[in-house]
N, CA and C atoms as a LAMMPS dump frame, in Angstrom:
ITEM: TIMESTEP
0
ITEM: NUMBER OF ATOMS
678
ITEM: BOX BOUNDS ff ff ff
-5.0000000000000000e+02 5.0000000000000000e+02
-5.0000000000000000e+02 5.0000000000000000e+02
-5.0000000000000000e+02 5.0000000000000000e+02
ITEM: ATOMS id mol type element x y z
1 1 1 N 0.838 -1.18 0
2 1 2 C 0 0 0
3 1 3 C 0.881 1.239 0
4 2 1 N 0.639 2.131 -0.957
5 2 2 C 1.401 3.365 -1.064
6 2 3 C 0.451 4.523 -1.333
7 3 1 N 0.826 5.725 -0.874
8 3 2 C -0.008 6.902 -1.093
9 3 3 C 0.835 8.037 -1.656
10 4 1 N 0.431 8.552 -2.816
11 4 2 C 0.99 9.792 -3.338
12 4 3 C 0.113 10.915 -2.786
13 5 1 N 0.578 11.536 -1.713
14 5 2 C -0.188 12.581 -1.031
15 5 3 C 0.177 13.925 -1.641
16 6 1 N -0.817 14.65 -2.145
17 6 2 C -0.579 15.923 -2.821
18 6 3 C -1.194 17.08 -2.044
19 7 1 N -0.463 18.194 -2.041
20 7 2 C -0.959 19.452 -1.493
21 7 3 C -0.264 20.589 -2.235
22 8 1 N -1.018 21.648 -2.503
23 8 2 C -0.425 22.845 -3.101
24 8 3 C 0.116 23.709 -1.968
25 9 1 N 1.434 23.945 -1.992
26 9 2 C 2.12 24.714 -0.975
27 9 3 C 2.972 25.781 -1.664
28 10 1 N 2.778 27.032 -1.249
29 10 2 C 3.535 28.14 -1.845
30 10 3 C 3.389 28.173 -3.366
31 11 1 N 2.195 27.859 -3.833
32 11 2 C 1.912 27.955 -5.256
33 11 3 C 2.448 26.833 -6.103
34 12 1 N 2.927 25.736 -5.482
35 12 2 C 3.471 24.604 -6.243
36 12 3 C 2.883 23.307 -5.701
37 13 1 N 2.727 22.337 -6.578
38 13 2 C 2.208 21.04 -6.173
39 13 3 C 3.317 20.255 -5.479
40 14 1 N 3.02 19.775 -4.266
41 14 2 C 3.985 19.028 -3.462
42 14 3 C 3.477 17.614 -3.193
43 15 1 N 4.428 16.723 -2.913
44 15 2 C 4.11 15.361 -2.495
45 15 3 C 4.833 15.068 -1.186
46 16 1 N 4.213 14.277 -0.343
47 16 2 C 4.759 13.95 0.974
48 16 3 C 5.622 12.693 0.893
49 17 1 N 6.859 12.786 1.392
50 17 2 C 7.793 11.672 1.35
51 17 3 C 8.472 11.493 2.702
52 18 1 N 8.909 10.26 2.98
53 18 2 C 9.683 10.009 4.202
54 18 3 C 10.997 9.331 3.84
55 19 1 N 12.033 9.635 4.633
56 19 2 C 13.368 9.124 4.341
57 19 3 C 13.545 7.727 4.925
58 20 1 N 13.935 6.795 4.061
59 20 2 C 14.146 5.42 4.491
60 20 3 C 15.424 5.316 5.325
61 21 1 N 15.333 4.571 6.415
62 21 2 C 16.505 4.351 7.268
63 21 3 C 17.211 3.052 6.962
64 22 1 N 16.54 2.127 6.265
65 22 2 C 17.094 0.793 6.02
66 22 3 C 17.279 0.54 4.531
67 23 1 N 18.139 -0.431 4.247
68 23 2 C 18.304 -0.898 2.874
69 23 3 C 17.136 -1.815 2.512
70 24 1 N 16.771 -1.909 1.234
71 24 2 C 17.426 -1.193 0.141
72 24 3 C 17.011 0.274 0.072
73 25 1 N 17.79 1.063 -0.624
74 25 2 C 17.532 2.492 -0.787
75 25 3 C 17.604 3.245 0.539
76 26 1 N 18.508 2.844 1.416
77 26 2 C 18.689 3.568 2.663
78 26 3 C 19.075 5.011 2.406
79 27 1 N 18.398 5.961 3.064
80 27 2 C 18.643 7.379 2.864
81 27 3 C 17.847 7.988 1.732
82 28 1 N 17.219 7.162 0.902
83 28 2 C 16.378 7.674 -0.171
84 28 3 C 14.985 8.017 0.39
85 29 1 N 14.23 8.768 -0.403
86 29 2 C 12.893 9.199 0.018
87 29 3 C 11.839 8.311 -0.623
88 30 1 N 10.795 8.015 0.143
89 30 2 C 9.782 7.057 -0.307
90 30 3 C 8.375 7.556 0.007
91 31 1 N 7.424 7.015 -0.724
92 31 2 C 6.02 7.3 -0.447
93 31 3 C 5.602 6.618 0.853
94 32 1 N 4.743 7.259 1.629
95 32 2 C 4.24 6.598 2.841
96 32 3 C 3.322 5.439 2.492
97 33 1 N 3.314 4.44 3.352
98 33 2 C 2.469 3.276 3.137
99 33 3 C 2.929 2.119 3.988
100 34 1 N 2.445 0.936 3.684
101 34 2 C 2.801 -0.242 4.448
102 34 3 C 2.003 -1.443 3.99
103 35 1 N 2.212 -2.588 4.615
104 35 2 C 1.534 -3.824 4.203
105 35 3 C 0.057 -3.843 4.59
106 36 1 N -0.691 -4.638 3.879
107 36 2 C -2.114 -4.845 4.149
108 36 3 C -2.263 -6.036 5.083
109 37 1 N -2.968 -5.82 6.197
110 37 2 C -3.163 -6.926 7.132
111 37 3 C -4.295 -7.835 6.654
112 38 1 N -4.434 -8.982 7.281
113 38 2 C -5.424 -9.975 6.871
114 38 3 C -6.86 -9.533 7.133
115 39 1 N -7.049 -8.535 7.989
116 39 2 C -8.412 -8.158 8.381
117 39 3 C -8.772 -6.746 7.927
118 40 1 N -7.983 -6.163 7.019
119 40 2 C -8.216 -4.783 6.592
120 40 3 C -8.637 -4.707 5.133
121 41 1 N -9.396 -3.665 4.836
122 41 2 C -9.652 -3.294 3.458
123 41 3 C -8.554 -2.318 3.026
124 42 1 N -8.405 -2.134 1.715
125 42 2 C -7.301 -1.324 1.199
126 42 3 C -7.329 0.104 1.744
127 43 1 N -8.48 0.762 1.628
128 43 2 C -8.558 2.158 2.04
129 43 3 C -8.312 2.362 3.518
130 44 1 N -8.891 1.501 4.344
131 44 2 C -8.706 1.638 5.78
132 44 3 C -7.271 1.331 6.183
133 45 1 N -6.632 0.401 5.49
134 45 2 C -5.235 0.093 5.771
135 45 3 C -4.345 1.289 5.47
136 46 1 N -4.589 1.933 4.332
137 46 2 C -3.779 3.084 3.97
138 46 3 C -3.984 4.23 4.952
139 47 1 N -5.218 4.445 5.368
140 47 2 C -5.474 5.483 6.356
141 47 3 C -4.724 5.236 7.647
142 48 1 N -4.654 3.977 8.06
143 48 2 C -3.914 3.64 9.276
144 48 3 C -2.432 3.927 9.111
145 49 1 N -1.868 3.569 7.969
146 49 2 C -0.446 3.807 7.753
147 49 3 C -0.132 5.306 7.703
148 50 1 N -0.995 6.087 7.054
149 50 2 C -0.76 7.525 6.988
150 50 3 C -0.802 8.152 8.376
151 51 1 N -1.728 7.698 9.202
152 51 2 C -1.847 8.256 10.554
153 51 3 C -0.68 7.84 11.439
154 52 1 N -0.242 6.594 11.322
155 52 2 C 0.781 6.094 12.229
156 52 3 C 2.197 6.452 11.793
157 53 1 N 2.448 6.503 10.483
158 53 2 C 3.814 6.707 10.011
159 53 3 C 4.154 8.162 9.753
160 54 1 N 3.202 8.941 9.229
161 54 2 C 3.505 10.345 8.93
162 54 3 C 2.535 11.299 9.63
163 55 1 N 1.727 10.776 10.544
164 55 2 C 0.827 11.596 11.361
165 55 3 C -0.123 12.438 10.505
166 56 1 N -0.617 11.841 9.425
167 56 2 C -1.509 12.554 8.52
168 56 3 C -2.909 11.957 8.612
169 57 1 N -3.864 12.775 9.066
170 57 2 C -5.249 12.311 9.205
171 57 3 C -6.23 13.173 8.415
172 58 1 N -5.803 14.347 7.967
173 58 2 C -6.713 15.278 7.293
174 58 3 C -6.654 15.115 5.781
175 59 1 N -7.087 13.971 5.286
176 59 2 C -7.132 13.711 3.85
177 59 3 C -8.542 13.994 3.359
178 60 1 N -8.662 14.918 2.39
179 60 2 C -9.979 15.303 1.892
180 60 3 C -10.494 14.381 0.802
181 61 1 N -9.577 13.695 0.112
182 61 2 C -9.996 12.818 -0.988
183 61 3 C -8.962 11.721 -1.159
184 62 1 N -9.442 10.488 -1.37
185 62 2 C -8.572 9.329 -1.538
186 62 3 C -9.105 8.502 -2.692
187 63 1 N -8.212 8.142 -3.613
188 63 2 C -8.626 7.372 -4.783
189 63 3 C -7.533 6.382 -5.161
190 64 1 N -7.931 5.156 -5.501
191 64 2 C -6.972 4.171 -5.956
192 64 3 C -6.434 4.576 -7.323
193 65 1 N -5.126 4.568 -7.445
194 65 2 C -4.459 5.029 -8.662
195 65 3 C -4.1 3.876 -9.588
196 66 1 N -3.3 2.933 -9.113
197 66 2 C -2.833 1.85 -9.964
198 66 3 C -2.18 0.774 -9.107
199 67 1 N -1.935 -0.36 -9.718
200 67 2 C -1.197 -1.442 -9.07
201 67 3 C 0.106 -1.659 -9.822
202 68 1 N 1.212 -1.653 -9.091
203 68 2 C 2.535 -1.863 -9.686
204 68 3 C 2.974 -3.304 -9.427
205 69 1 N 3.351 -3.992 -10.505
206 69 2 C 3.724 -5.403 -10.373
207 69 3 C 4.993 -5.751 -11.133
208 70 1 N 5.808 -4.726 -11.455
209 70 2 C 7.056 -4.999 -12.159
210 70 3 C 7.891 -5.996 -11.358
211 71 1 N 8.431 -6.97 -12.044
212 71 2 C 9.161 -8.049 -11.371
213 71 3 C 10.346 -7.518 -10.575
214 72 1 N 11.026 -6.5 -11.087
215 72 2 C 12.251 -6.014 -10.459
216 72 3 C 12.063 -4.714 -9.696
217 73 1 N 10.84 -4.363 -9.336
218 73 2 C 10.629 -3.092 -8.64
219 73 3 C 11.214 -3.095 -7.228
220 74 1 N 11.36 -4.27 -6.621
221 74 2 C 11.972 -4.4 -5.297
222 74 3 C 13.13 -5.384 -5.413
223 75 1 N 14.378 -4.943 -5.132
224 75 2 C 15.528 -5.844 -5.302
225 75 3 C 15.544 -7.007 -4.324
226 76 1 N 14.732 -6.979 -3.289
227 76 2 C 14.744 -8.062 -2.296
228 76 3 C 13.921 -9.26 -2.744
229 77 1 N 12.715 -8.991 -3.233
230 77 2 C 11.801 -10.066 -3.606
231 77 3 C 10.688 -9.492 -4.457
232 78 1 N 9.885 -10.357 -5.027
233 78 2 C 8.748 -9.925 -5.846
234 78 3 C 7.703 -9.299 -4.938
235 79 1 N 7.367 -8.041 -5.204
236 79 2 C 6.336 -7.356 -4.433
237 79 3 C 5.361 -6.662 -5.376
238 80 1 N 4.119 -6.635 -4.97
239 80 2 C 3.064 -5.936 -5.7
240 80 3 C 2.531 -4.828 -4.808
241 81 1 N 2.433 -3.618 -5.354
242 81 2 C 1.99 -2.465 -4.562
243 81 3 C 0.778 -1.816 -5.21
244 82 1 N -0.224 -1.528 -4.4
245 82 2 C -1.382 -0.76 -4.845
246 82 3 C -1.193 0.673 -4.386
247 83 1 N -1.216 1.594 -5.345
248 83 2 C -0.962 3 -5.046
249 83 3 C -2.256 3.809 -5.084
250 84 1 N -2.324 4.802 -4.22
251 84 2 C -3.461 5.72 -4.132
252 84 3 C -2.964 7.15 -4.31
253 85 1 N -3.887 8.048 -4.644
254 85 2 C -3.625 9.468 -4.512
255 85 3 C -4.479 9.98 -3.363
256 86 1 N -3.899 10.875 -2.571
257 86 2 C -4.587 11.487 -1.436
258 86 3 C -4.387 12.997 -1.536
259 87 1 N -5.446 13.758 -1.331
260 87 2 C -5.401 15.206 -1.488
261 87 3 C -5.624 15.902 -0.155
262 88 1 N -4.838 16.955 0.081
263 88 2 C -4.898 17.72 1.319
264 88 3 C -5.132 19.189 0.972
265 89 1 N -5.998 19.857 1.709
266 89 2 C -6.361 21.249 1.444
267 89 3 C -5.225 22.211 1.772
268 90 1 N -5.229 23.355 1.088
269 90 2 C -4.174 24.35 1.279
270 90 3 C -4.214 25.022 2.639
271 91 1 N -5.337 24.988 3.322
272 91 2 C -5.427 25.675 4.612
273 91 3 C -4.907 24.824 5.763
274 92 1 N -4.413 23.628 5.473
275 92 2 C -3.893 22.748 6.509
276 92 3 C -2.372 22.7 6.437
277 93 1 N -1.755 22.576 7.596
278 93 2 C -0.3 22.415 7.67
279 93 3 C -0.023 21.27 8.625
280 94 1 N -0.215 20.029 8.154
281 94 2 C -0.101 18.88 9.053
282 94 3 C 1.278 18.791 9.697
283 95 1 N 1.284 18.442 10.956
284 95 2 C 2.543 18.199 11.655
285 95 3 C 3.062 16.831 11.255
286 96 1 N 4.285 16.778 10.727
287 96 2 C 4.844 15.514 10.256
288 96 3 C 6.126 15.21 11.02
289 97 1 N 6.506 13.945 11.109
290 97 2 C 7.723 13.567 11.835
291 97 3 C 8.98 14.162 11.204
292 98 1 N 10.072 14.084 11.923
293 98 2 C 11.328 14.691 11.465
294 98 3 C 11.887 14.021 10.22
295 99 1 N 11.524 12.763 9.973
296 99 2 C 12.028 12.067 8.79
297 99 3 C 11.085 12.187 7.602
298 100 1 N 10.129 13.108 7.677
299 100 2 C 9.113 13.277 6.639
300 100 3 C 9.085 14.732 6.185
301 101 1 N 8.873 14.966 4.888
302 101 2 C 8.88 16.332 4.374
303 101 3 C 8.069 16.412 3.087
304 102 1 N 7.659 17.641 2.761
305 102 2 C 6.963 17.914 1.509
306 102 3 C 7.987 18.329 0.458
307 103 1 N 7.847 17.806 -0.742
308 103 2 C 8.739 18.15 -1.843
309 103 3 C 7.918 18.548 -3.056
310 104 1 N 8.367 19.607 -3.745
311 104 2 C 7.724 19.986 -5
312 104 3 C 7.829 18.835 -5.984
313 105 1 N 6.74 18.541 -6.661
314 105 2 C 6.685 17.383 -7.551
315 105 3 C 7.694 17.509 -8.694
316 106 1 N 7.987 18.742 -9.136
317 106 2 C 8.953 18.917 -10.224
318 106 3 C 10.386 19.048 -9.722
319 107 1 N 10.612 18.861 -8.417
320 107 2 C 11.97 18.879 -7.864
321 107 3 C 12.091 17.801 -6.786
322 108 1 N 11.841 16.571 -7.158
323 108 2 C 11.876 15.478 -6.199
324 108 3 C 13.32 15.121 -5.839
325 109 1 N 13.547 14.695 -4.6
326 109 2 C 14.87 14.195 -4.217
327 109 3 C 15.046 12.772 -4.755
328 110 1 N 16.222 12.155 -4.55
329 110 2 C 16.386 10.749 -4.944
330 110 3 C 15.351 9.878 -4.237
331 111 1 N 14.577 9.131 -5.013
332 111 2 C 13.475 8.352 -4.459
333 111 3 C 13.734 6.854 -4.569
334 112 1 N 13.103 6.105 -3.676
335 112 2 C 13.266 4.659 -3.618
336 112 3 C 12.318 3.961 -4.599
337 113 1 N 12.722 2.78 -5.01
338 113 2 C 11.883 1.905 -5.826
339 113 3 C 11.384 2.659 -7.065
340 114 1 N 10.091 2.527 -7.37
341 114 2 C 9.479 3.218 -8.509
342 114 3 C 8.591 4.363 -8.046
343 115 1 N 8.902 4.948 -6.886
344 115 2 C 7.996 5.913 -6.283
345 115 3 C 7.912 7.233 -7.036
346 116 1 N 8.996 7.663 -7.669
347 116 2 C 8.924 8.884 -8.476
348 116 3 C 7.965 8.693 -9.645
349 117 1 N 7.987 7.511 -10.245
350 117 2 C 7.079 7.206 -11.348
351 117 3 C 5.625 7.207 -10.874
352 118 1 N 5.385 6.697 -9.674
353 118 2 C 4.032 6.697 -9.119
354 118 3 C 3.554 8.123 -8.885
355 119 1 N 4.433 8.981 -8.389
356 119 2 C 4.07 10.381 -8.178
357 119 3 C 3.696 11.039 -9.5
358 120 1 N 4.473 10.77 -10.537
359 120 2 C 4.147 11.352 -11.845
360 120 3 C 2.806 10.833 -12.36
361 121 1 N 2.532 9.548 -12.16
362 121 2 C 1.235 8.998 -12.569
363 121 3 C 0.102 9.652 -11.779
364 122 1 N 0.337 9.869 -10.482
365 122 2 C -0.671 10.525 -9.663
366 122 3 C -0.934 11.947 -10.107
367 123 1 N 0.132 12.656 -10.464
368 123 2 C -0.044 14.028 -10.953
369 123 3 C -0.868 14.049 -12.24
370 124 1 N -0.596 13.12 -13.153
371 124 2 C -1.367 13.074 -14.391
372 124 3 C -2.826 12.732 -14.126
373 125 1 N -3.086 11.835 -13.188
374 125 2 C -4.468 11.523 -12.835
375 125 3 C -5.162 12.762 -12.265
376 126 1 N -4.475 13.496 -11.398
377 126 2 C -5.061 14.694 -10.817
378 126 3 C -5.34 15.736 -11.891
379 127 1 N -4.405 15.928 -12.789
380 127 2 C -4.62 16.892 -13.875
381 127 3 C -5.843 16.528 -14.692
382 128 1 N -5.982 15.262 -15.015
383 128 2 C -7.13 14.831 -15.808
384 128 3 C -8.436 15.052 -15.061
385 129 1 N -8.465 14.69 -13.799
386 129 2 C -9.717 14.779 -13.037
387 129 3 C -10.149 16.229 -12.838
388 130 1 N -9.187 17.146 -12.799
389 130 2 C -9.551 18.558 -12.663
390 130 3 C -10.301 19.067 -13.888
391 131 1 N -10.171 18.404 -15.031
392 131 2 C -10.831 18.859 -16.246
393 131 3 C -12.259 18.364 -16.378
394 132 1 N -12.616 17.286 -15.669
395 132 2 C -13.977 16.76 -15.863
396 132 3 C -14.703 16.43 -14.563
397 133 1 N -14.109 16.76 -13.416
398 133 2 C -14.794 16.574 -12.131
399 133 3 C -14.629 17.827 -11.277
400 134 1 N -15.209 17.784 -10.107
401 134 2 C -15.092 18.878 -9.139
402 134 3 C -14.053 18.579 -8.064
403 135 1 N -13.06 17.721 -8.362
404 135 2 C -12.122 17.262 -7.34
405 135 3 C -11.321 18.406 -6.726
406 136 1 N -11.337 19.569 -7.336
407 136 2 C -10.651 20.719 -6.759
408 136 3 C -11.118 21.057 -5.358
409 137 1 N -12.325 20.614 -4.997
410 137 2 C -12.842 20.9 -3.661
411 137 3 C -11.915 20.366 -2.574
412 138 1 N -11.19 19.272 -2.875
413 138 2 C -10.333 18.636 -1.869
414 138 3 C -9.017 19.366 -1.678
415 139 1 N -8.729 20.344 -2.526
416 139 2 C -7.448 21.039 -2.487
417 139 3 C -7.54 22.438 -1.908
418 140 1 N -8.745 22.926 -1.636
419 140 2 C -8.928 24.291 -1.142
420 140 3 C -9.794 24.279 0.112
421 141 1 N -9.766 25.383 0.878
422 141 2 C -10.64 25.472 2.055
423 141 3 C -12.112 25.534 1.662
424 142 1 N -12.979 25.609 2.669
425 142 2 C -14.413 25.664 2.421
426 142 3 C -14.831 26.879 1.626
427 143 1 N -14.191 28.023 1.845
428 143 2 C -14.423 29.24 1.065
429 143 3 C -13.08 29.754 0.57
430 144 1 N -13.097 30.413 -0.576
431 144 2 C -11.843 30.821 -1.218
432 144 3 C -12.144 31.918 -2.23
433 145 1 N -11.131 32.665 -2.593
434 145 2 C -11.25 33.641 -3.67
435 145 3 C -10.9 32.96 -4.991
436 146 1 N -11.305 33.574 -6.091
437 146 2 C -10.975 33.021 -7.395
438 146 3 C -9.461 33.023 -7.6
439 147 1 N -8.777 34.038 -7.091
440 147 2 C -7.314 34.079 -7.21
441 147 3 C -6.675 32.898 -6.485
442 148 1 N -7.185 32.552 -5.301
443 148 2 C -6.663 31.404 -4.564
444 148 3 C -6.934 30.104 -5.322
445 149 1 N -8.11 29.984 -5.898
446 149 2 C -8.454 28.78 -6.65
447 149 3 C -7.596 28.662 -7.9
448 150 1 N -7.352 29.805 -8.559
449 150 2 C -6.5 29.781 -9.755
450 150 3 C -5.094 29.294 -9.418
451 151 1 N -4.554 29.738 -8.294
452 151 2 C -3.22 29.293 -7.883
453 151 3 C -3.164 27.779 -7.756
454 152 1 N -4.205 27.193 -7.18
455 152 2 C -4.258 25.745 -7.003
456 152 3 C -4.354 25.037 -8.352
457 153 1 N -5.227 25.522 -9.229
458 153 2 C -5.383 24.886 -10.539
459 153 3 C -4.097 24.999 -11.348
460 154 1 N -3.448 26.154 -11.319
461 154 2 C -2.21 26.325 -12.072
462 154 3 C -1.114 25.405 -11.552
463 155 1 N -1.033 25.27 -10.233
464 155 2 C -0.009 24.398 -9.647
465 155 3 C -0.223 22.953 -10.066
466 156 1 N -1.46 22.517 -10.14
467 156 2 C -1.757 21.127 -10.495
468 156 3 C -1.661 20.883 -12
469 157 1 N -2.166 21.823 -12.797
470 157 2 C -2.198 21.632 -14.248
471 157 3 C -0.847 21.881 -14.891
472 158 1 N -0.008 22.704 -14.252
473 158 2 C 1.326 22.954 -14.786
474 158 3 C 1.388 24.039 -15.839
475 159 1 N 0.352 24.845 -15.96
476 159 2 C 0.381 25.962 -16.909
477 159 3 C -0.518 27.078 -16.396
478 160 1 N -0.321 28.267 -16.951
479 160 2 C -1.074 29.441 -16.511
480 160 3 C -2.498 29.406 -17.051
481 161 1 N -3.428 29.886 -16.238
482 161 2 C -4.813 30.064 -16.662
483 161 3 C -5.276 31.416 -16.135
484 162 1 N -6.3 31.972 -16.734
485 162 2 C -6.793 33.272 -16.286
486 162 3 C -7.913 33.098 -15.284
487 163 1 N -7.976 34.013 -14.333
488 163 2 C -9.045 33.955 -13.333
489 163 3 C -10.413 34.048 -13.984
490 164 1 N -10.519 34.888 -15.015
491 164 2 C -11.812 35.085 -15.677
492 164 3 C -12.31 33.79 -16.308
493 165 1 N -11.446 33.108 -17.038
494 165 2 C -11.858 31.857 -17.685
495 165 3 C -12.183 30.779 -16.663
496 166 1 N -11.355 30.675 -15.625
497 166 2 C -11.611 29.674 -14.59
498 166 3 C -12.957 29.92 -13.927
499 167 1 N -13.211 31.16 -13.563
500 167 2 C -14.476 31.504 -12.912
501 167 3 C -15.655 31.212 -13.831
502 168 1 N -15.531 31.592 -15.096
503 168 2 C -16.639 31.403 -16.04
504 168 3 C -16.956 29.933 -16.24
505 169 1 N -15.92 29.1 -16.436
506 169 2 C -16.132 27.675 -16.69
507 169 3 C -16.739 26.983 -15.473
508 170 1 N -16.197 27.26 -14.3
509 170 2 C -16.681 26.562 -13.107
510 170 3 C -18.077 27.013 -12.704
511 171 1 N -18.392 28.284 -12.935
512 171 2 C -19.755 28.748 -12.661
513 171 3 C -20.74 28.149 -13.665
514 172 1 N -20.338 28.068 -14.926
515 172 2 C -21.225 27.508 -15.943
516 172 3 C -21.527 26.041 -15.671
517 173 1 N -20.535 25.325 -15.179
518 173 2 C -20.748 23.911 -14.848
519 173 3 C -21.39 23.732 -13.468
520 174 1 N -21.634 24.823 -12.779
521 174 2 C -22.228 24.81 -11.434
522 174 3 C -21.355 24.028 -10.446
523 175 1 N -20.04 24.156 -10.614
524 175 2 C -19.1 23.527 -9.698
525 175 3 C -18.878 24.397 -8.474
526 176 1 N -18.817 25.72 -8.68
527 176 2 C -18.657 26.664 -7.579
528 176 3 C -19.825 27.637 -7.582
529 177 1 N -19.994 28.328 -6.467
530 177 2 C -21.032 29.34 -6.347
531 177 3 C -20.533 30.45 -5.437
532 178 1 N -21.005 31.692 -5.649
533 178 2 C -20.568 32.783 -4.784
534 178 3 C -21.208 32.685 -3.402
535 179 1 N -20.499 33.181 -2.418
536 179 2 C -21.062 33.328 -1.081
537 179 3 C -21.359 34.809 -0.867
538 180 1 N -21.867 35.141 0.285
539 180 2 C -22.11 36.551 0.604
540 180 3 C -20.915 37.193 1.294
541 181 1 N -19.812 36.45 1.388
542 181 2 C -18.647 36.933 2.123
543 181 3 C -17.582 37.468 1.172
544 182 1 N -16.707 38.288 1.701
545 182 2 C -15.557 38.809 0.958
546 182 3 C -14.323 38.685 1.831
547 183 1 N -13.149 38.75 1.201
548 183 2 C -11.91 38.762 1.955
549 183 3 C -11.796 40.032 2.778
550 184 1 N -11.123 39.962 3.887
551 184 2 C -10.889 41.155 4.694
552 184 3 C -10.077 42.148 3.883
553 185 1 N -10.436 43.447 3.956
554 185 2 C -9.689 44.453 3.184
555 185 3 C -8.21 44.44 3.546
556 186 1 N -7.371 44.589 2.531
557 186 2 C -5.925 44.632 2.765
558 186 3 C -5.482 46.058 3.043
559 187 1 N -4.262 46.202 3.534
560 187 2 C -3.725 47.531 3.849
561 187 3 C -3.524 48.37 2.601
562 188 1 N -3.432 47.722 1.437
563 188 2 C -3.23 48.455 0.189
564 188 3 C -4.522 49.034 -0.365
565 189 1 N -5.636 48.704 0.276
566 189 2 C -6.92 49.212 -0.189
567 189 3 C -7.457 48.394 -1.342
568 190 1 N -8.397 48.976 -2.073
569 190 2 C -8.992 48.26 -3.191
570 190 3 C -10.229 47.493 -2.77
571 191 1 N -10.92 46.993 -3.751
572 191 2 C -12.164 46.281 -3.501
573 191 3 C -11.858 44.88 -2.987
574 192 1 N -12.451 44.49 -1.857
575 192 2 C -12.202 43.135 -1.326
576 192 3 C -12.688 42.068 -2.297
577 193 1 N -11.931 41 -2.397
578 193 2 C -12.291 39.916 -3.318
579 193 3 C -13.47 39.121 -2.778
580 194 1 N -14.377 38.755 -3.675
581 194 2 C -15.518 37.924 -3.304
582 194 3 C -15.048 36.503 -3.012
583 195 1 N -15.75 35.834 -2.119
584 195 2 C -15.418 34.469 -1.751
585 195 3 C -16.433 33.497 -2.348
586 196 1 N -15.946 32.342 -2.75
587 196 2 C -16.759 31.305 -3.377
588 196 3 C -16.635 30.018 -2.58
589 197 1 N -17.461 29.045 -2.953
590 197 2 C -17.378 27.71 -2.367
591 197 3 C -17.788 26.702 -3.43
592 198 1 N -17.363 25.454 -3.25
593 198 2 C -17.811 24.386 -4.14
594 198 3 C -19.242 24.018 -3.791
595 199 1 N -20.047 23.784 -4.81
596 199 2 C -21.448 23.458 -4.577
597 199 3 C -21.615 22.074 -3.949
598 200 1 N -20.627 21.219 -4.14
599 200 2 C -20.667 19.878 -3.555
600 200 3 C -19.252 19.484 -3.179
601 201 1 N -19.075 18.943 -1.985
602 201 2 C -17.757 18.534 -1.538
603 201 3 C -17.634 17.009 -1.514
604 202 1 N -18.309 16.384 -2.452
605 202 2 C -18.078 14.977 -2.784
606 202 3 C -17.815 14.925 -4.28
607 203 1 N -17.127 13.885 -4.742
608 203 2 C -16.7 13.841 -6.131
609 203 3 C -17.889 13.693 -7.078
610 204 1 N -17.93 14.579 -8.087
611 204 2 C -18.957 14.537 -9.118
612 204 3 C -18.298 14.691 -10.48
613 205 1 N -18.783 13.958 -11.468
614 205 2 C -18.347 14.151 -12.84
615 205 3 C -19.155 15.31 -13.411
616 206 1 N -18.462 16.367 -13.816
617 206 2 C -19.138 17.583 -14.264
618 206 3 C -19.059 17.782 -15.77
619 207 1 N -18.171 17.08 -16.435
620 207 2 C -18.05 17.166 -17.898
621 207 3 C -17.696 15.781 -18.414
622 208 1 N -18.682 14.896 -18.569
623 208 2 C -18.407 13.486 -18.869
624 208 3 C -17.739 13.248 -20.209
625 209 1 N -17.768 14.227 -21.125
626 209 2 C -17.192 14.004 -22.448
627 209 3 C -15.805 14.609 -22.596
628 210 1 N -15.259 15.207 -21.519
629 210 2 C -13.962 15.864 -21.627
630 210 3 C -12.861 14.904 -22.04
631 211 1 N -12.904 13.674 -21.526
632 211 2 C -11.82 12.732 -21.818
633 211 3 C -11.861 12.198 -23.248
634 212 1 N -12.957 12.46 -23.978
635 212 2 C -13.052 11.954 -25.341
636 212 3 C -12.658 13.002 -26.384
637 213 1 N -12.354 14.23 -25.939
638 213 2 C -12.017 15.284 -26.886
639 213 3 C -10.577 15.132 -27.358
640 214 1 N -10.318 15.456 -28.621
641 214 2 C -8.937 15.375 -29.111
642 214 3 C -8.092 16.46 -28.469
643 215 1 N -6.779 16.261 -28.42
644 215 2 C -5.912 17.294 -27.852
645 215 3 C -5.966 18.566 -28.669
646 216 1 N -5.716 19.711 -28.021
647 216 2 C -5.742 21.004 -28.682
648 216 3 C -4.445 21.177 -29.462
649 217 1 N -4.538 21.147 -30.753
650 217 2 C -3.349 21.246 -31.591
651 217 3 C -3.185 22.685 -32.063
652 218 1 N -2.268 23.399 -31.429
653 218 2 C -2.074 24.805 -31.734
654 218 3 C -0.835 25.031 -32.595
655 219 1 N -0.001 24.004 -32.729
656 219 2 C 1.213 24.177 -33.519
657 219 3 C 0.874 24.294 -35.007
658 220 1 N 1.58 25.189 -35.705
659 220 2 C 1.347 25.386 -37.131
660 220 3 C 2.083 24.315 -37.93
661 221 1 N 1.46 23.917 -39.024
662 221 2 C 2.084 22.962 -39.92
663 221 3 C 3.159 23.67 -40.729
664 222 1 N 4.318 23.068 -40.868
665 222 2 C 5.404 23.632 -41.632
666 222 3 C 5.46 22.973 -43.011
667 223 1 N 5.434 23.787 -44.053
668 223 2 C 5.49 23.236 -45.399
669 223 3 C 6.901 22.784 -45.727
670 224 1 N 7.009 21.582 -46.24
671 224 2 C 8.31 21.036 -46.59
672 224 3 C 8.43 20.994 -48.101
673 225 1 N 9.456 21.631 -48.611
674 225 2 C 9.667 21.672 -50.05
675 225 3 C 10.107 20.295 -50.569
676 226 1 N 9.671 19.943 -51.749
677 226 2 C 10.05 18.655 -52.296
678 226 3 C 11.546 18.651 -52.658
C-alpha cells in the first residue's frame, strides 16, 4: 500500500515523502504506506499507515491510482503495490515527523523503488480529473477567492490560466457558487475579493465528455519543399 499525497504549498504542487533508514535504498525518500493486514480493506489500511507513520489524518480525498507489479521493482523479492492518490487542502499544515517532508513534484529528491514514477502517474491523474470533475474541492478550504483557486489549478495543471476563464467555466458547470462573504480588506486598499465555495464537496463528474475530446493542436504545420 502506497499513497501519493498531494498538497499545493507556496503555489506549487507538493508530495509527501519520508526518508528510508534501512536498505534497500537507505537514505532515499519514499512514499508513505505499508503492508495490508489480513483483516483490513485497502482504504482503511492506507489510512492507518498515513496516521501512524507520517501523522496525517486530514485527507480530503482518496482514490486508488494503480497497481505496480514490475518483477524487479523491489531488489529483495517480488512485491506488488497498490498506489493511491490522497489530497490535502491548502489551509492545513499537518505536523509531520522529522524524517518526513513535503517536496515539490517537479523537484523530487532521490526516491526509492518506482515511487517517483508513481508520483508522476498521480499528478497526471489529478490533472485529468480537474478537467472533468469537481475534485478541486479537496485542495482548497471551504471558502476561497478566485485568485486562490486559480493558484491551485495552475499548480496542479502545470500551466497558466486566467481567473476570468476559470471563474466562467466553473460557474457555468455549477461547480462553484458565490457566497455573501468577501476577503478582509488589505492595507493596500482596493475592492475586497468575493469568496466562493464548491457546490458539492463529494466527487462529481461535471463534464463526462472531456476525456473523449482530441488534444488542442495549436502548432502550425510547416510546409516542406520537395
